[in-house]
N, C-alpha and C positions, 0 to 999 in steps of 0.2 A: 487745618494745615498740619498741626502737630500729629493728628491721627494719621494723616497721609504719610508723613515722614516715618512714623512708628512702623506702619505697615510696610514701607519700603525697606527699612532696615531689617525687619523680621524676614521679608522676602529674600534679601540678600543671604541671610543665614540659611534659610530653607533651600535657596538656590544652590549653595555649596553642598548641602546635604543631598539635595536632589541629584546633583551630578554624580555623587558616589553611588546613590541607590540605583539610578538607571544604568550605570556602568555594570553593576553587579547583576541586575535583573536581566539585562539584555545580552549578557555574555553567553554565547552558545557553548554547548559541551563539545570538546574536540572529538573527532571521530576516532574510534579505536575498536579493534576486534581482539578478543582474548579467548583462548581455549577454556572451555568450561568442563562439564561432566562428560563422561562416555557412557552410553547406555548399551546393554548387551545386544539389542536388536534382534536379528533373525539369523537362524543357522545357515541359510542358503544365500545370504546377501540381502541388502536393503535396496529395493528397486523403486520405492515411492515414499514420499513424505508430504504431510499437509498439517498446518497448524489450524487450531480453532480460532475463532474471532473473539469470543467473549471471555475465554479462560486460557490458562497456561497448559492446554492439552495439545499433544502432538499424536497424530495417527501415522503409522508406518506400515508399509506393505513389503512383503518379502518374495524373493524368487521361488520360495517353497509354497506359495499360495496363502500364507498366513497374514493376518492383519492384527496389529497390536496398538493399544492405546497407552500413552505415557502422560504422566504429570511431570512437566519439565522443571517446575519450581521444586517440587518434592523429590525429584530424581527417582521416580519409581514407576513400575509397570502396573497399570490398572486392570487390564485384561488382555488376552491373546486368543484369537480364534483362527483356525485354519478353515477358511470358507471357500477357497478357490482350488481348482485342480491344476492350475498353471501359475505362472508368475504374475504378481500384481503390478500392473502397469501404472496405475494411478490411484491415489487415495485422497479424498477431499471431504471436508465437512460440508453439509447443506447449510442453507441460509441461517437458521436459528441455532445451529450447532447440536441439534437434537439427533441428527443422523450423519452417517458417513457413507459416502458413495465410493464404490471401488470398481475398477475395471480390470479385466484379466485376459491373459492369452488363452484361457479356456473358453473364450467366446461368451463371456457373461459380464453383465454390469449389475451389481447388487446394492441394495439399500440396507445398511446395518444400523442397529440401535447403538448410539454413541455411548450409552451407559454400560452395556454389557457385551457388545459385539455380536449379538444374535441377529441372524438374517431376518430382516422384515419383509423384503420383497425383492423381485428380480424384474428387470426391464426386458420386455419381449422383443423378438424379431432380429436379434443379432446373429449373424451366420458365419462371421469370421473373427479372427483374433482381435481383440480390443488393443488399439495402438495409442490412444490418447483419450483424455477425458477432461471436461471443464464444467464447473458449476457456475450458472449465471449469478450475477451479483444480487438478484432478487431472491435467490434461494429457492425458486419455484421450478426452474427448468435446468436441464443439463444437456450437454452435447457429448456424444460418445462416438468416437471414430473406430470403425471396424475396417481396416484396410483403407481404401480411398474414399469410402463413403462415411458421411457424418450423419448420425441420427440425433434428432432432437426429441426430448421426452419431458412430459409433465411429471414432477416428482411425486405429487400427491396421488394422482390417478394412475401413474405408470403407463399412460397412453403415449403412443408415438405421435408427435406433432408434425412430423415431416422429416425429410432427409435432404442432405445437400451433396450433389454430385458434380465434381469438377476436377478432382485430382485423378492422376493416372496411376500413382503409387500410394503407399500407405501414408496417412496423415500422422505426423509425429508429435505435433503440439497445437494447442488451440487456446484462444483467449477471448472473453466477452468484453465489450465496451461497458463503461460504468452505467450507461442508461439501459443496458440489456438488449439493445436493438441490433447490435452488430456483433459478428463473430469473425475473427481472423483465424485462418488455418494455414499450417506450414506442412508440406509433404516431402517425402523422399524424392518426388518427381521434380524438386527444386522450384516448386511453385508456392507462392504466397497469395492466398485468395481472401478478400474481404466480402462477407456475406451480409445481406439484410435478413435478420432472423425472422421477421414477420412475413416477408414475401417469399423467403427461401430462395432468393435470387442473388447472383453475384453483383456486388457493387463495383469491384475492380479486380483484375487478375494480373498479378505480377509474376515474372519468371526470373529465376536465378539460373543462368545458363552454364556457368563454369564450375561452381563449387558444390561439394557435397554438404547437405544440411543434416545435422544430427540432433539438434535441440533448439528450443526457442523460448523466449519470454516476451511479454507485451506490456506496454504502458497501459494506463486506465482507459484510454479511448480505443485500445486495440488497433492503433494506426502506426505506432512506432514499434518495429520488431527488433528484437535482440537475438541474433542467430548464432548458434554454434556451428562453425564452418571448418571444413578441411578443403584446402586448395591443393590440388595435385598438379605438379609440373612435370612434363614428360621429356625424354631425350629426343623423341621424334614427334613432329607435329601431325595433327589430323587424327589422332586416336582419342577415343572417349574414355578408356580406362587402361590400367597398367597391363592387364592380360592381353589386350589387343596390341599394345606397343611392342610386346615381346621383350622388353628390356626393364620393365618396372618403372616406378616413379623415381625421378631424380631427386625431387624434393617434396616433402609433405609438410605444409604449413597449417597450423591450427590457430584460429582467432575468433573473437566475437565480433560479428559485423552488425552495425546498427543501420537499419534501413527505414526510410520514410515510406509508410504504407500508402500515401497518397500519390507519390511520384515514382517510387522505386529507387530514389537517389540514395547512394551509399553515404551515410552521414558520419562515418568514422569506423575505425577498427581498433580493438583492444588485443594486443598480441603479448604472448608470454607462455601459454601452455605448450607443452611438448607432446601431447597426446590428444586423441579425439575427445572433444567436449561432450560430456554425457548428459548434462543438465544445467539449466540456468535459472536464477531467481532474482527478482528485482525488489528493492526495498520499498516500503510503503510511501516514502516521499519522492520516489523515482529518481534518486540521486546515486544510489549504489547498486552494483550488480555483483551477485555471488555466482561463481562458476565452479564446476567440478569436472574432472576429466580422467582419462585413463593413464595420465601421468602421475596419478596418486596424489595430486594436489587439489586443495580448495583455495581459490583466490578471490579477493574482493577488489572491485574496481570503482573508481570515482568517475561518474559520467560528466561532472562539472569540470574536472581536471584532465579527463581522458588518460588516467594513469592507473597503474596497479598500486593499491594501498597495503595489501596484506597477502601473505602466502603461507599455507600450512601444509606440511608433508604428512603422508599417511602410509601405513604398511601395505595397503592394497589399493586397487582401483576404486574410484568413487563413482557411484551410479545415480545418486539423487541429492537434491539440495532444496532448501525452502527457507524463506524469511518469515518470521512471525509477523502478524498484521500490524503490531506496534513497533516492529524493528528491533525489539529487545534481544532476540535470538536469531541465530542462523543454525539450521540443522543440516548435516550432511550424512548420507548413508554409504557405507563401504561394502565392497564385494566380499569381504571377510565376515560381514554380518553385524558390524558395530555401527552405532549412531553417534556422531560427534556433535556436541552442542557447543556453540560459540556465543559468548556474551559480547554485546555491542554497546557502544555509547556514541552519541552524536547523531543518531538517526531520528528525524523528526517524528514525533508521536501522532501522526495523522494518517490513519488508514482512510482510504477514499469512501468506504462504505462500512458502516458499523450497524450491527443488529442488536437491539435490545427488546427482547420479547417479540411482539409482532411489529414493532416500529423499525423502520429502515431509515437511517440517517445517511443521505448521500452528500458527502463533502466534496464541493467542487475543486478541481485541480488548482494548486497554488501557482500563480503565474510566476515566471522568472523574476528574480530581484537582484540587481547589482548596484543599486543606489545606496545613499547614506541613510542610516536609520534616523527617524525623527522622534523627539521626545513626546510621550503620550501620557495623559492623565485620564484615568478611567474613574468617572464620577459614580457615586452610589446609584444603582438601578432604582427607579421609583415605582411605586404601586399605589393604587387607590383601593385595592382590595385588602380588607383586614386579614383575610385568610392567608395572604401571601407575605404579610409583614416579616414573618420568621425566615422567608426565603430570600429577602433582599441581600443580606450579607453573603450567603454562600453563592448566590447568582453573580453578585458583583466580583467576588473573589474568582469565580470560574472564568468570567469574562476577562479579568485582568491576566490570569494565567494563560489563557489561550492566545491573547495578543502578544504576550512575551514569547510564546512558543512559535509564533509565525515567523519570528526573526526579522520583522520589518520595523520594529519599534523598540525604543528604550522606554520602558514603563516604570513609572514611579511606584514604590511599594505602598502597602496599605496604611501604615502608620503615618507617613508623610502626606499621603493623599488625603487622609482624614483632616489633617491641619489645613491643607489648601482648601478642601471643601468647606470647612468651617469659616474661613476668611471670605470665600466667595459668597457664602450665605449671608454674611454680614453686609454685603453690597446692597441687599434688599431689592435687587432688580433682576434676578435670574442669572443664569450662566453667562449670557452673552452681553450683559451691560458693559459698555466700553471700559469703565474703570476696572472692573473685574478682569477683563482681558489684559489690561496693562499689568495688573498684579501677577497674572499667570505668566506673562512674558518675562517679567523680572525673575521668576523662578525657573525659567528655561523651558516652560511648556509650549510646544509648537501646535500640537493637535490634542483633541479631547474626545472622549467617548461618553455620551449620555444615552440613557435608555429607560425603558419601562417594561414591566412584566404584568400580565393580566390573564384571566381565564377567558378562552373562547369556547363556551360550552364545556366539554370535558378536557379540552386541550389547554396546555399552558403555552402562552404566546410570549416570546421575547423579542423586543424590537430595540435596535440600537442605532445610533447615528455617529458618524465620524465628522467632527467639526474643526475647521481651521480657526485657531485662536485669534489670528491677526485680523482676518476678514469677517469671521462669523459665518462663513459659507459652509453648508452641509456638503461634504465631499462624497459621502456614500452612506447608504442605509441598508439595513438587512433585518429580516424577520424570519423566525423559525417557530413552528407550532408542532406540538407533539403531545400525545397522552403519555406522560412520563412521570417517574417517581423522583424523589429528591436526589437519589443516587445517580440519576441520569441527566442532571442539569448540566454536567460537563459537555454533553453532546449538543445541547442547545447552544451553549457558549461557543463550542468549536465550530458549529456550522455558521453562526453569524460572523465570527472572526474571519473565516475563509471567505464568506460572501463579500465582506468589506474589502478584503485584500484583492479579490477578483475585480471589484468595482473600480479600484483606484490604480489598476495596473498601468 
């Protein structure tokens, strides 16, 4: 009885400490955007931008046909090569960040060595100016649009895998779904088409009948489209353009239109730009949109709040914009040749696909969350393998960190968690013995994470369970396996955290 009372009093003390700890651990960073450095860019204007996945590298393409590599953290140029005879329409890293793929108005798509910018190869069979380019999430295939036709290529062999024909005018933007099986294309013909990459057939065909489309971005399933739109209203009805009306447009409205790719439904509009939108980029957590336009502004929008959050003016029209994969930076390219780097806070550090060597971690999309956070205790990850004993602490810390970052839980910190774990071990009956559950409830713990790590052949396997402290019910479980190093443990933890959150949506 005395022991029980002593544990209860200790629990009340820890409970107050816990309340403070979880409040601090679960507090999200407020979103903000600040102007950072300005890079010299390209003499003829910056027409394309793309961030690397694994490093703070940014590739830029110019109207003069040059391609340049930058280290954003060090704020310096690594190399610059003039590899195209026309403007660079798109520049993107391939899957493992070893190569850069560029498309140009000179009717070529090139593969460049990311270390020095030297041309490695060229993709054959393109007969028109390249108007859009997309690299598949798997890093093995690309889609290149030359006018209305989209060509699919294997990056390693440079062979053409097929072509997609359905647009009547040039394709201006494309995006792959996270599983790599679908591709969405947007064209100047005001059509949005969803394709099956494997069969090369249309899944569905949507048409935008009234507005001019200039740019687009896509969610990770390539089914929600964010369109840069110009809506023209004429003094006389029945005319398709200002030239036919004879009086010109009475009103020209520019906005970002959000479209459901499955139904074509207009899901909302973001208004504020005073000129044609030239490029859009979406944050890795799918919450923020960055847009640039001919009105010389870069704007950031909240999709949750349907409002503009930030606006930055510039001396010239802006032609390109990109979010870094971890949301740390936004880059915008100007017509005068400069690259503007913005520093961001409050963007979830969750890219949907992460490449580490040959391993591809596909993180499932985080389901929407509007509920109240629950208090979570992450118990030390267990192992029966002596070779993994030294990894128990870093894996446990990584799991704890990733559950904090999901924004769904108030997570107790390590120091207080070790005290709770020690008391639970004193129950001598495992995590779920009723007396232990009562003690955890006194401390404010509502849910708990337990797990184990082991080797499956050469692969490291991490398994975790989310348990309801009151009932002892397993609410969700997740497993991730990978051939990975100690530095890559965070990706195992990130994957299982997301799987748990998807299971309990």
